[in-house]
py3Dmol code that shows the C-alpha trace and the ligand (Angstrom):
import py3Dmol

protein = """\
ATOM      1  CA  UNK A   1      15.079  16.605 -29.000  1.00  0.00           C
ATOM      2  CA  UNK A   2      14.664  13.379 -27.045  1.00  0.00           C
ATOM      3  CA  UNK A   3      13.268  10.434 -28.979  1.00  0.00           C
ATOM      4  CA  UNK A   4       9.837   9.177 -27.976  1.00  0.00           C
ATOM      5  CA  UNK A   5       9.921   6.140 -25.676  1.00  0.00           C
ATOM      6  CA  UNK A   6       7.874   3.379 -27.330  1.00  0.00           C
ATOM      7  CA  UNK A   7       9.521   0.175 -26.091  1.00  0.00           C
ATOM      8  CA  UNK A   8       9.488  -1.350 -22.639  1.00  0.00           C
ATOM      9  CA  UNK A   9      11.333  -4.319 -21.205  1.00  0.00           C
ATOM     10  CA  UNK A  10       9.667  -6.418 -18.509  1.00  0.00           C
ATOM     11  CA  UNK A  11      12.139  -8.668 -16.709  1.00  0.00           C
ATOM     12  CA  UNK A  12       9.976 -11.614 -15.625  1.00  0.00           C
ATOM     13  CA  UNK A  13      12.465 -14.469 -15.491  1.00  0.00           C
ATOM     14  CA  UNK A  14      12.709 -14.660 -11.681  1.00  0.00           C
ATOM     15  CA  UNK A  15      11.697 -17.889  -9.948  1.00  0.00           C
ATOM     16  CA  UNK A  16       9.604 -16.153  -7.321  1.00  0.00           C
ATOM     17  CA  UNK A  17      10.775 -18.538  -4.626  1.00  0.00           C
ATOM     18  CA  UNK A  18       9.473 -16.216  -1.913  1.00  0.00           C
ATOM     19  CA  UNK A  19       5.967 -17.204  -2.976  1.00  0.00           C
ATOM     20  CA  UNK A  20       6.411 -20.961  -2.962  1.00  0.00           C
ATOM     21  CA  UNK A  21       4.454 -23.181  -3.196  1.00  0.00           C
ATOM     22  CA  UNK A  22       2.213 -20.929  -5.354  1.00  0.00           C
ATOM     23  CA  UNK A  23       5.049 -20.173  -7.758  1.00  0.00           C
ATOM     24  CA  UNK A  24       5.716 -23.878  -8.270  1.00  0.00           C
ATOM     25  CA  UNK A  25       3.252 -23.743 -11.149  1.00  0.00           C
ATOM     26  CA  UNK A  26       2.093 -20.115 -11.377  1.00  0.00           C
ATOM     27  CA  UNK A  27       4.575 -17.432 -12.429  1.00  0.00           C
ATOM     28  CA  UNK A  28       4.568 -14.774  -9.717  1.00  0.00           C
ATOM     29  CA  UNK A  29       3.633 -12.137 -12.299  1.00  0.00           C
ATOM     30  CA  UNK A  30       0.291 -13.933 -12.757  1.00  0.00           C
ATOM     31  CA  UNK A  31      -0.521 -13.651  -9.065  1.00  0.00           C
ATOM     32  CA  UNK A  32      -3.485 -11.360  -8.673  1.00  0.00           C
ATOM     33  CA  UNK A  33      -4.264  -8.204  -6.767  1.00  0.00           C
ATOM     34  CA  UNK A  34      -8.051  -8.433  -6.410  1.00  0.00           C
ATOM     35  CA  UNK A  35      -8.713  -9.834  -9.911  1.00  0.00           C
ATOM     36  CA  UNK A  36      -5.875  -8.546 -12.052  1.00  0.00           C
ATOM     37  CA  UNK A  37      -2.473 -10.213 -12.406  1.00  0.00           C
ATOM     38  CA  UNK A  38       0.578  -8.167 -11.443  1.00  0.00           C
ATOM     39  CA  UNK A  39       1.700  -8.180 -15.073  1.00  0.00           C
ATOM     40  CA  UNK A  40      -1.552  -6.552 -16.205  1.00  0.00           C
ATOM     41  CA  UNK A  41      -0.956  -3.611 -13.851  1.00  0.00           C
ATOM     42  CA  UNK A  42       2.504  -3.224 -15.406  1.00  0.00           C
ATOM     43  CA  UNK A  43       1.153  -3.432 -18.966  1.00  0.00           C
ATOM     44  CA  UNK A  44      -1.632  -0.933 -18.255  1.00  0.00           C
ATOM     45  CA  UNK A  45       0.901   1.501 -16.826  1.00  0.00           C
ATOM     46  CA  UNK A  46       3.152   1.089 -19.861  1.00  0.00           C
ATOM     47  CA  UNK A  47       0.257   1.623 -22.286  1.00  0.00           C
ATOM     48  CA  UNK A  48      -0.766   4.787 -20.460  1.00  0.00           C
ATOM     49  CA  UNK A  49       2.798   6.056 -20.948  1.00  0.00           C
ATOM     50  CA  UNK A  50       2.633   5.537 -24.719  1.00  0.00           C
ATOM     51  CA  UNK A  51       4.536   2.249 -24.910  1.00  0.00           C
ATOM     52  CA  UNK A  52       3.763   0.281 -28.091  1.00  0.00           C
ATOM     53  CA  UNK A  53       6.253  -2.594 -27.969  1.00  0.00           C
ATOM     54  CA  UNK A  54       6.396  -4.880 -24.971  1.00  0.00           C
ATOM     55  CA  UNK A  55       9.411  -7.111 -24.495  1.00  0.00           C
ATOM     56  CA  UNK A  56       9.218  -9.831 -21.861  1.00  0.00           C
ATOM     57  CA  UNK A  57      12.410 -11.429 -20.669  1.00  0.00           C
ATOM     58  CA  UNK A  58      11.213 -14.814 -19.485  1.00  0.00           C
ATOM     59  CA  UNK A  59      12.658 -18.159 -18.440  1.00  0.00           C
ATOM     60  CA  UNK A  60      11.696 -21.808 -18.263  1.00  0.00           C
ATOM     61  CA  UNK A  61       8.402 -22.414 -16.487  1.00  0.00           C
ATOM     62  CA  UNK A  62       6.896 -19.084 -17.505  1.00  0.00           C
ATOM     63  CA  UNK A  63       4.700 -20.234 -20.383  1.00  0.00           C
ATOM     64  CA  UNK A  64       1.514 -19.344 -18.461  1.00  0.00           C
ATOM     65  CA  UNK A  65       2.626 -15.759 -18.882  1.00  0.00           C
ATOM     66  CA  UNK A  66       2.685 -16.091 -22.677  1.00  0.00           C
ATOM     67  CA  UNK A  67      -0.753 -17.723 -22.638  1.00  0.00           C
ATOM     68  CA  UNK A  68      -2.115 -14.907 -20.530  1.00  0.00           C
ATOM     69  CA  UNK A  69      -1.669 -12.464 -23.398  1.00  0.00           C
ATOM     70  CA  UNK A  70      -3.234 -14.727 -25.984  1.00  0.00           C
ATOM     71  CA  UNK A  71      -6.757 -14.148 -27.225  1.00  0.00           C
ATOM     72  CA  UNK A  72      -9.421 -16.373 -25.670  1.00  0.00           C
ATOM     73  CA  UNK A  73     -11.993 -16.992 -28.450  1.00  0.00           C
ATOM     74  CA  UNK A  74     -14.025 -19.641 -26.548  1.00  0.00           C
ATOM     75  CA  UNK A  75     -14.328 -17.519 -23.446  1.00  0.00           C
ATOM     76  CA  UNK A  76     -15.159 -14.560 -25.636  1.00  0.00           C
ATOM     77  CA  UNK A  77     -18.047 -16.235 -27.464  1.00  0.00           C
ATOM     78  CA  UNK A  78     -19.419 -17.661 -24.210  1.00  0.00           C
ATOM     79  CA  UNK A  79     -19.512 -14.200 -22.631  1.00  0.00           C
ATOM     80  CA  UNK A  80     -21.097 -12.817 -25.800  1.00  0.00           C
ATOM     81  CA  UNK A  81     -23.810 -15.504 -25.826  1.00  0.00           C
ATOM     82  CA  UNK A  82     -24.522 -14.907 -22.150  1.00  0.00           C
ATOM     83  CA  UNK A  83     -24.723 -11.153 -22.733  1.00  0.00           C
ATOM     84  CA  UNK A  84     -21.983 -10.497 -20.154  1.00  0.00           C
ATOM     85  CA  UNK A  85     -20.804  -7.324 -21.812  1.00  0.00           C
ATOM     86  CA  UNK A  86     -18.903  -5.866 -18.890  1.00  0.00           C
ATOM     87  CA  UNK A  87     -16.811  -9.019 -18.468  1.00  0.00           C
ATOM     88  CA  UNK A  88     -16.283  -9.165 -22.213  1.00  0.00           C
ATOM     89  CA  UNK A  89     -14.925  -5.641 -22.079  1.00  0.00           C
ATOM     90  CA  UNK A  90     -12.587  -6.619 -19.232  1.00  0.00           C
ATOM     91  CA  UNK A  91     -11.383  -9.624 -21.216  1.00  0.00           C
ATOM     92  CA  UNK A  92     -10.744  -7.535 -24.302  1.00  0.00           C
ATOM     93  CA  UNK A  93      -8.829  -4.932 -22.315  1.00  0.00           C
ATOM     94  CA  UNK A  94      -6.098  -7.556 -21.848  1.00  0.00           C
ATOM     95  CA  UNK A  95      -5.714  -8.110 -25.599  1.00  0.00           C
ATOM     96  CA  UNK A  96      -2.647  -6.701 -27.266  1.00  0.00           C
ATOM     97  CA  UNK A  97      -2.221  -5.897 -30.967  1.00  0.00           C
ATOM     98  CA  UNK A  98      -0.531  -8.657 -32.971  1.00  0.00           C
ATOM     99  CA  UNK A  99       3.221  -8.195 -33.001  1.00  0.00           C
ATOM    100  CA  UNK A 100       3.246  -5.833 -30.044  1.00  0.00           C
ATOM    101  CA  UNK A 101       4.621  -8.442 -27.641  1.00  0.00           C
ATOM    102  CA  UNK A 102       7.945 -10.216 -27.881  1.00  0.00           C
ATOM    103  CA  UNK A 103       9.374 -12.874 -25.598  1.00  0.00           C
ATOM    104  CA  UNK A 104      13.076 -13.381 -25.065  1.00  0.00           C
ATOM    105  CA  UNK A 105      14.529 -16.094 -22.869  1.00  0.00           C
ATOM    106  CA  UNK A 106      17.135 -15.416 -20.254  1.00  0.00           C
ATOM    107  CA  UNK A 107      18.915 -18.765 -20.199  1.00  0.00           C
ATOM    108  CA  UNK A 108      20.835 -18.186 -17.001  1.00  0.00           C
ATOM    109  CA  UNK A 109      19.882 -16.177 -13.926  1.00  0.00           C
ATOM    110  CA  UNK A 110      22.840 -13.787 -14.009  1.00  0.00           C
ATOM    111  CA  UNK A 111      21.124 -10.687 -12.618  1.00  0.00           C
ATOM    112  CA  UNK A 112      18.758  -7.865 -13.570  1.00  0.00           C
ATOM    113  CA  UNK A 113      21.353  -6.188 -15.796  1.00  0.00           C
ATOM    114  CA  UNK A 114      21.779  -9.397 -17.744  1.00  0.00           C
ATOM    115  CA  UNK A 115      18.006  -9.861 -18.080  1.00  0.00           C
ATOM    116  CA  UNK A 116      17.643  -6.387 -19.592  1.00  0.00           C
ATOM    117  CA  UNK A 117      20.672  -6.966 -21.843  1.00  0.00           C
ATOM    118  CA  UNK A 118      18.944 -10.042 -23.301  1.00  0.00           C
ATOM    119  CA  UNK A 119      16.560  -7.584 -25.043  1.00  0.00           C
ATOM    120  CA  UNK A 120      19.338  -5.530 -26.672  1.00  0.00           C
ATOM    121  CA  UNK A 121      18.650  -6.556 -30.285  1.00  0.00           C
ATOM    122  CA  UNK A 122      14.994  -5.616 -29.963  1.00  0.00           C
ATOM    123  CA  UNK A 123      15.818  -2.271 -28.399  1.00  0.00           C
ATOM    124  CA  UNK A 124      18.389  -1.195 -30.961  1.00  0.00           C
ATOM    125  CA  UNK A 125      19.367   2.451 -30.775  1.00  0.00           C
ATOM    126  CA  UNK A 126      16.407   3.963 -28.929  1.00  0.00           C
ATOM    127  CA  UNK A 127      15.646   5.033 -25.391  1.00  0.00           C
ATOM    128  CA  UNK A 128      13.553   2.390 -23.661  1.00  0.00           C
ATOM    129  CA  UNK A 129      11.639   1.828 -20.461  1.00  0.00           C
ATOM    130  CA  UNK A 130      12.096  -0.966 -17.940  1.00  0.00           C
ATOM    131  CA  UNK A 131       9.274  -1.963 -15.613  1.00  0.00           C
ATOM    132  CA  UNK A 132       9.722  -4.384 -12.724  1.00  0.00           C
ATOM    133  CA  UNK A 133       6.203  -5.792 -12.210  1.00  0.00           C
ATOM    134  CA  UNK A 134       6.933  -6.587  -8.521  1.00  0.00           C
ATOM    135  CA  UNK A 135       6.824  -2.872  -7.825  1.00  0.00           C
ATOM    136  CA  UNK A 136       3.179  -1.902  -8.132  1.00  0.00           C
ATOM    137  CA  UNK A 137       2.511   1.832  -7.985  1.00  0.00           C
ATOM    138  CA  UNK A 138      -0.945   3.262  -7.364  1.00  0.00           C
ATOM    139  CA  UNK A 139      -1.046   6.794  -8.705  1.00  0.00           C
ATOM    140  CA  UNK A 140      -3.503   9.227 -10.189  1.00  0.00           C
ATOM    141  CA  UNK A 141      -1.206   9.667 -13.184  1.00  0.00           C
ATOM    142  CA  UNK A 142       0.598   6.364 -13.784  1.00  0.00           C
ATOM    143  CA  UNK A 143       4.239   6.503 -12.650  1.00  0.00           C
ATOM    144  CA  UNK A 144       5.836   5.734 -16.016  1.00  0.00           C
ATOM    145  CA  UNK A 145       3.731   8.423 -17.652  1.00  0.00           C
ATOM    146  CA  UNK A 146       4.983  10.937 -15.085  1.00  0.00           C
ATOM    147  CA  UNK A 147       8.521   9.870 -15.928  1.00  0.00           C
ATOM    148  CA  UNK A 148       8.060   9.985 -19.714  1.00  0.00           C
ATOM    149  CA  UNK A 149       6.844  13.572 -19.370  1.00  0.00           C
ATOM    150  CA  UNK A 150       9.782  14.553 -17.152  1.00  0.00           C
ATOM    151  CA  UNK A 151      12.205  12.719 -19.441  1.00  0.00           C
ATOM    152  CA  UNK A 152      11.188  14.929 -22.360  1.00  0.00           C
ATOM    153  CA  UNK A 153      12.949  17.741 -20.513  1.00  0.00           C
ATOM    154  CA  UNK A 154      15.952  15.855 -19.152  1.00  0.00           C
ATOM    155  CA  UNK A 155      16.762  13.185 -21.756  1.00  0.00           C
ATOM    156  CA  UNK A 156      19.458  10.725 -20.677  1.00  0.00           C
ATOM    157  CA  UNK A 157      18.579   8.097 -18.090  1.00  0.00           C
ATOM    158  CA  UNK A 158      15.897   8.346 -15.451  1.00  0.00           C
ATOM    159  CA  UNK A 159      15.076   6.061 -12.519  1.00  0.00           C
ATOM    160  CA  UNK A 160      12.068   6.238 -10.202  1.00  0.00           C
ATOM    161  CA  UNK A 161      13.131   7.184  -6.678  1.00  0.00           C
ATOM    162  CA  UNK A 162      11.632   7.081  -3.226  1.00  0.00           C
ATOM    163  CA  UNK A 163      12.881   7.432   0.324  1.00  0.00           C
ATOM    164  CA  UNK A 164      13.059   4.163   2.283  1.00  0.00           C
ATOM    165  CA  UNK A 165      13.907   3.558   5.960  1.00  0.00           C
ATOM    166  CA  UNK A 166      17.706   3.695   6.445  1.00  0.00           C
ATOM    167  CA  UNK A 167      17.934   0.059   7.477  1.00  0.00           C
ATOM    168  CA  UNK A 168      16.389  -1.037   4.164  1.00  0.00           C
ATOM    169  CA  UNK A 169      19.051   0.351   1.814  1.00  0.00           C
ATOM    170  CA  UNK A 170      20.560  -3.076   1.281  1.00  0.00           C
ATOM    171  CA  UNK A 171      17.449  -4.154  -0.631  1.00  0.00           C
ATOM    172  CA  UNK A 172      17.751  -1.401  -3.237  1.00  0.00           C
ATOM    173  CA  UNK A 173      19.847   0.578  -5.628  1.00  0.00           C
ATOM    174  CA  UNK A 174      20.583   3.803  -3.714  1.00  0.00           C
ATOM    175  CA  UNK A 175      21.131   7.289  -5.151  1.00  0.00           C
ATOM    176  CA  UNK A 176      23.410  10.153  -4.323  1.00  0.00           C
ATOM    177  CA  UNK A 177      21.751  13.260  -5.753  1.00  0.00           C
ATOM    178  CA  UNK A 178      22.713  16.892  -6.116  1.00  0.00           C
ATOM    179  CA  UNK A 179      20.904  19.156  -3.679  1.00  0.00           C
ATOM    180  CA  UNK A 180      17.990  21.054  -5.194  1.00  0.00           C
ATOM    181  CA  UNK A 181      14.277  21.117  -5.601  1.00  0.00           C
ATOM    182  CA  UNK A 182      11.992  19.634  -8.189  1.00  0.00           C
ATOM    183  CA  UNK A 183      10.988  16.089  -8.931  1.00  0.00           C
ATOM    184  CA  UNK A 184      13.847  15.267 -11.317  1.00  0.00           C
ATOM    185  CA  UNK A 185      17.032  15.122  -9.237  1.00  0.00           C
ATOM    186  CA  UNK A 186      20.444  15.031 -10.846  1.00  0.00           C
ATOM    187  CA  UNK A 187      22.253  11.863  -9.803  1.00  0.00           C
ATOM    188  CA  UNK A 188      25.955  12.016  -8.993  1.00  0.00           C
ATOM    189  CA  UNK A 189      26.367   8.485  -7.735  1.00  0.00           C
ATOM    190  CA  UNK A 190      24.418   5.247  -7.418  1.00  0.00           C
ATOM    191  CA  UNK A 191      25.218   1.995  -5.690  1.00  0.00           C
ATOM    192  CA  UNK A 192      23.456  -1.365  -5.627  1.00  0.00           C
ATOM    193  CA  UNK A 193      22.324  -2.774  -2.290  1.00  0.00           C
ATOM    194  CA  UNK A 194      24.669  -0.930   0.100  1.00  0.00           C
ATOM    195  CA  UNK A 195      24.728  -1.640   3.825  1.00  0.00           C
ATOM    196  CA  UNK A 196      23.096   1.296   5.656  1.00  0.00           C
ATOM    197  CA  UNK A 197      26.511   2.481   6.865  1.00  0.00           C
ATOM    198  CA  UNK A 198      27.820   2.678   3.283  1.00  0.00           C
ATOM    199  CA  UNK A 199      24.683   4.084   1.648  1.00  0.00           C
ATOM    200  CA  UNK A 200      25.033   7.591   0.194  1.00  0.00           C
ATOM    201  CA  UNK A 201      21.421   8.375   1.213  1.00  0.00           C
ATOM    202  CA  UNK A 202      18.116   6.612   1.804  1.00  0.00           C
ATOM    203  CA  UNK A 203      16.819   7.498  -1.656  1.00  0.00           C
ATOM    204  CA  UNK A 204      16.096   4.156  -3.298  1.00  0.00           C
ATOM    205  CA  UNK A 205      15.616   3.176  -6.929  1.00  0.00           C
ATOM    206  CA  UNK A 206      12.117   1.792  -7.565  1.00  0.00           C
ATOM    207  CA  UNK A 207      11.388  -0.486 -10.507  1.00  0.00           C
ATOM    208  CA  UNK A 208      10.690   2.071 -13.253  1.00  0.00           C
ATOM    209  CA  UNK A 209      13.448   3.189 -15.578  1.00  0.00           C
ATOM    210  CA  UNK A 210      13.845   5.148 -18.797  1.00  0.00           C
ATOM    211  CA  UNK A 211      17.245   4.301 -20.218  1.00  0.00           C
ATOM    212  CA  UNK A 212      19.391   5.439 -23.080  1.00  0.00           C
ATOM    213  CA  UNK A 213      20.591   2.704 -25.454  1.00  0.00           C
ATOM    214  CA  UNK A 214      24.151   3.320 -24.202  1.00  0.00           C
ATOM    215  CA  UNK A 215      23.190   1.396 -21.068  1.00  0.00           C
ATOM    216  CA  UNK A 216      22.966  -1.745 -23.232  1.00  0.00           C
ATOM    217  CA  UNK A 217      26.524  -1.096 -24.462  1.00  0.00           C
ATOM    218  CA  UNK A 218      27.722  -0.848 -20.852  1.00  0.00           C
ATOM    219  CA  UNK A 219      26.033  -4.170 -20.115  1.00  0.00           C
ATOM    220  CA  UNK A 220      27.993  -5.797 -22.980  1.00  0.00           C
ATOM    221  CA  UNK A 221      30.997  -6.124 -20.649  1.00  0.00           C
ATOM    222  CA  UNK A 222      29.134  -8.610 -18.429  1.00  0.00           C
ATOM    223  CA  UNK A 223      30.785  -7.058 -15.401  1.00  0.00           C
ATOM    224  CA  UNK A 224      29.558  -8.487 -12.101  1.00  0.00           C
ATOM    225  CA  UNK A 225      28.589  -6.330  -9.147  1.00  0.00           C
ATOM    226  CA  UNK A 226      26.737  -6.718  -5.839  1.00  0.00           C
ATOM    227  CA  UNK A 227      25.883 -10.342  -5.008  1.00  0.00           C
ATOM    228  CA  UNK A 228      28.035 -11.536  -7.921  1.00  0.00           C
ATOM    229  CA  UNK A 229      25.263 -10.497 -10.341  1.00  0.00           C
ATOM    230  CA  UNK A 230      25.312  -8.320 -13.451  1.00  0.00           C
ATOM    231  CA  UNK A 231      23.598  -5.238 -12.056  1.00  0.00           C
ATOM    232  CA  UNK A 232      21.494  -2.774 -14.008  1.00  0.00           C
ATOM    233  CA  UNK A 233      22.400  -0.097 -11.446  1.00  0.00           C
ATOM    234  CA  UNK A 234      26.114  -0.368 -12.324  1.00  0.00           C
ATOM    235  CA  UNK A 235      25.455   0.036 -16.048  1.00  0.00           C
ATOM    236  CA  UNK A 236      23.233   3.088 -15.451  1.00  0.00           C
ATOM    237  CA  UNK A 237      25.861   4.589 -13.133  1.00  0.00           C
ATOM    238  CA  UNK A 238      28.270   4.683 -16.100  1.00  0.00           C
ATOM    239  CA  UNK A 239      25.916   7.185 -17.754  1.00  0.00           C
ATOM    240  CA  UNK A 240      26.259   9.701 -14.902  1.00  0.00           C
ATOM    241  CA  UNK A 241      29.257  11.114 -16.752  1.00  0.00           C
ATOM    242  CA  UNK A 242      27.364  10.998 -20.083  1.00  0.00           C
ATOM    243  CA  UNK A 243      26.099  14.136 -21.868  1.00  0.00           C
ATOM    244  CA  UNK A 244      22.548  14.055 -20.403  1.00  0.00           C
ATOM    245  CA  UNK A 245      23.413  12.216 -17.199  1.00  0.00           C
ATOM    246  CA  UNK A 246      21.041  10.314 -14.909  1.00  0.00           C
ATOM    247  CA  UNK A 247      18.051  11.683 -13.019  1.00  0.00           C
ATOM    248  CA  UNK A 248      16.208  10.235 -10.059  1.00  0.00           C
ATOM    249  CA  UNK A 249      12.513  10.995 -10.384  1.00  0.00           C
ATOM    250  CA  UNK A 250      10.483  11.487  -7.238  1.00  0.00           C
ATOM    251  CA  UNK A 251       7.154  10.128  -8.443  1.00  0.00           C
ATOM    252  CA  UNK A 252       3.773  10.820  -6.875  1.00  0.00           C
ATOM    253  CA  UNK A 253       1.957   7.688  -5.847  1.00  0.00           C
ATOM    254  CA  UNK A 254       1.995   4.796  -3.432  1.00  0.00           C
ATOM    255  CA  UNK A 255       4.428   1.988  -4.136  1.00  0.00           C
ATOM    256  CA  UNK A 256       3.832  -1.592  -3.009  1.00  0.00           C
ATOM    257  CA  UNK A 257       6.618  -4.147  -2.890  1.00  0.00           C
ATOM    258  CA  UNK A 258       4.709  -7.113  -4.275  1.00  0.00           C
ATOM    259  CA  UNK A 259       7.908  -9.149  -4.268  1.00  0.00           C
ATOM    260  CA  UNK A 260       7.390  -9.539  -0.519  1.00  0.00           C
ATOM    261  CA  UNK A 261       4.440 -11.212   1.185  1.00  0.00           C
ATOM    262  CA  UNK A 262       3.721  -8.264   3.470  1.00  0.00           C
ATOM    263  CA  UNK A 263       3.833  -5.842   0.531  1.00  0.00           C
ATOM    264  CA  UNK A 264       1.583  -8.073  -1.524  1.00  0.00           C
ATOM    265  CA  UNK A 265      -0.990  -8.252   1.266  1.00  0.00           C
ATOM    266  CA  UNK A 266      -0.864  -4.487   1.763  1.00  0.00           C
ATOM    267  CA  UNK A 267      -1.463  -3.971  -1.942  1.00  0.00           C
ATOM    268  CA  UNK A 268      -4.366  -6.417  -1.844  1.00  0.00           C
ATOM    269  CA  UNK A 269      -6.016  -4.434   0.937  1.00  0.00           C
ATOM    270  CA  UNK A 270      -5.358  -1.073  -0.735  1.00  0.00           C
ATOM    271  CA  UNK A 271      -6.575  -2.169  -4.172  1.00  0.00           C
ATOM    272  CA  UNK A 272      -9.550  -3.990  -2.640  1.00  0.00           C
ATOM    273  CA  UNK A 273     -10.612  -0.852  -0.757  1.00  0.00           C
ATOM    274  CA  UNK A 274     -10.149   1.220  -3.911  1.00  0.00           C
ATOM    275  CA  UNK A 275     -12.808  -0.844  -5.690  1.00  0.00           C
ATOM    276  CA  UNK A 276     -16.216   0.662  -5.413  1.00  0.00           C
ATOM    277  CA  UNK A 277     -17.990  -2.696  -5.540  1.00  0.00           C
ATOM    278  CA  UNK A 278     -15.877  -4.089  -2.679  1.00  0.00           C
ATOM    279  CA  UNK A 279     -15.283  -1.039  -0.538  1.00  0.00           C
ATOM    280  CA  UNK A 280     -18.231  -1.367   1.852  1.00  0.00           C
ATOM    281  CA  UNK A 281     -18.189  -5.085   2.488  1.00  0.00           C
ATOM    282  CA  UNK A 282     -14.413  -5.419   2.583  1.00  0.00           C
ATOM    283  CA  UNK A 283     -13.920  -2.236   4.598  1.00  0.00           C
ATOM    284  CA  UNK A 284     -16.398  -3.354   7.211  1.00  0.00           C
ATOM    285  CA  UNK A 285     -14.735  -6.746   7.452  1.00  0.00           C
ATOM    286  CA  UNK A 286     -11.346  -5.132   7.997  1.00  0.00           C
ATOM    287  CA  UNK A 287     -12.720  -2.917  10.732  1.00  0.00           C
ATOM    288  CA  UNK A 288     -14.179  -5.940  12.495  1.00  0.00           C
ATOM    289  CA  UNK A 289     -10.906  -7.816  12.151  1.00  0.00           C
ATOM    290  CA  UNK A 290      -8.961  -4.965  13.687  1.00  0.00           C
ATOM    291  CA  UNK A 291     -11.492  -4.629  16.530  1.00  0.00           C
ATOM    292  CA  UNK A 292     -11.253  -8.362  17.311  1.00  0.00           C
ATOM    293  CA  UNK A 293      -7.472  -8.205  17.189  1.00  0.00           C
ATOM    294  CA  UNK A 294      -7.330  -5.171  19.483  1.00  0.00           C
ATOM    295  CA  UNK A 295      -9.734  -6.791  21.947  1.00  0.00           C
ATOM    296  CA  UNK A 296      -7.553  -9.903  22.078  1.00  0.00           C
ATOM    297  CA  UNK A 297      -4.418  -7.911  22.909  1.00  0.00           C
TER     298      UNK A 297
END
"""
ligand_1 = """\
16
G1P
C 16.092 -4.392 -8.230
C 17.230 -3.429 -8.542
C 17.380 -2.388 -7.436
C 16.053 -1.679 -7.231
C 14.920 -2.683 -6.949
C 13.585 -1.991 -6.911
O 16.449 -5.156 -7.112
O 18.444 -4.169 -8.686
O 18.369 -1.454 -7.788
O 16.177 -0.776 -6.153
O 14.884 -3.693 -7.977
O 12.564 -2.858 -6.579
P 15.710 -6.554 -6.732
O 14.458 -6.161 -6.027
O 15.458 -7.251 -8.031
O 16.668 -7.273 -5.843
"""
view = py3Dmol.view(width=600, height=400)
view.addModel(protein, "pdb")
view.setStyle({"model": 0}, {"cartoon": {"style": "trace"}})
view.addModel(ligand_1, "xyz")
view.setStyle({"model": 1}, {"stick": {}})
view.zoomTo()
view.show()
């Protein structure tokens, strides 16, 4: 029987230079889609999947992220006094049980594999999830929950997977999978950021993982891969030969690359339109914008 997945690692040490100057003082994970920070989307998804322990791998300049998860007693009593119950509920939905969150510092930016490895003592000998908050996934059933359910059958390691345009393979970990049907595809090879000509397919790894603790042992070697960084992909690839192997999971849902400006803006539009209270006004504005743009062309 596969052990229940109750721990998740959130690598949030990146500098977010693509979003300068905003990220000069605001960690990119605090940047908001409509009114919710990216990190809250990641936490909500993890909670829905049954995660109980949340491990953040942070770095210097990320203290706003720690504050975000603190209780806000002054704000709370003000909202209570003013009878703003709905907002109070929203505020409380961000609260986490005491002891559920841990912060670990990554002292040097040595790569995603290294960031995850920093959490090894907190993970111990259990399967664990990894969520990259830059990848925001809108789905009826949250992506990690879909994966946890599939992982009960497969065990081993599982990565979220999605087809990307061929010319984009060098931005992703790319999978070589055995032919077959079904959402959980058996992986027979995986490579980090290949040039399109060298890519085994256009099936990319998206930032949701369920990993066996052996992956941490593989990361112990500190071996460097693509871009001179310690790559998570390389450590997972070593499990392909393991007893339960690695599966790529074709999730249902829409993924937004909020690590890029265009992706972030697309997510803002999609999440804005998904809000009932904004749909009409925002939707109408967008239609007008498009009409003006078309007329000008
Ligand atoms: C990381 C992983 C890569 C994965 C991607 C998904 O890359 O190394 O394998 O495909 O996330 O977003 P990064 O985007 O950090 O360069």
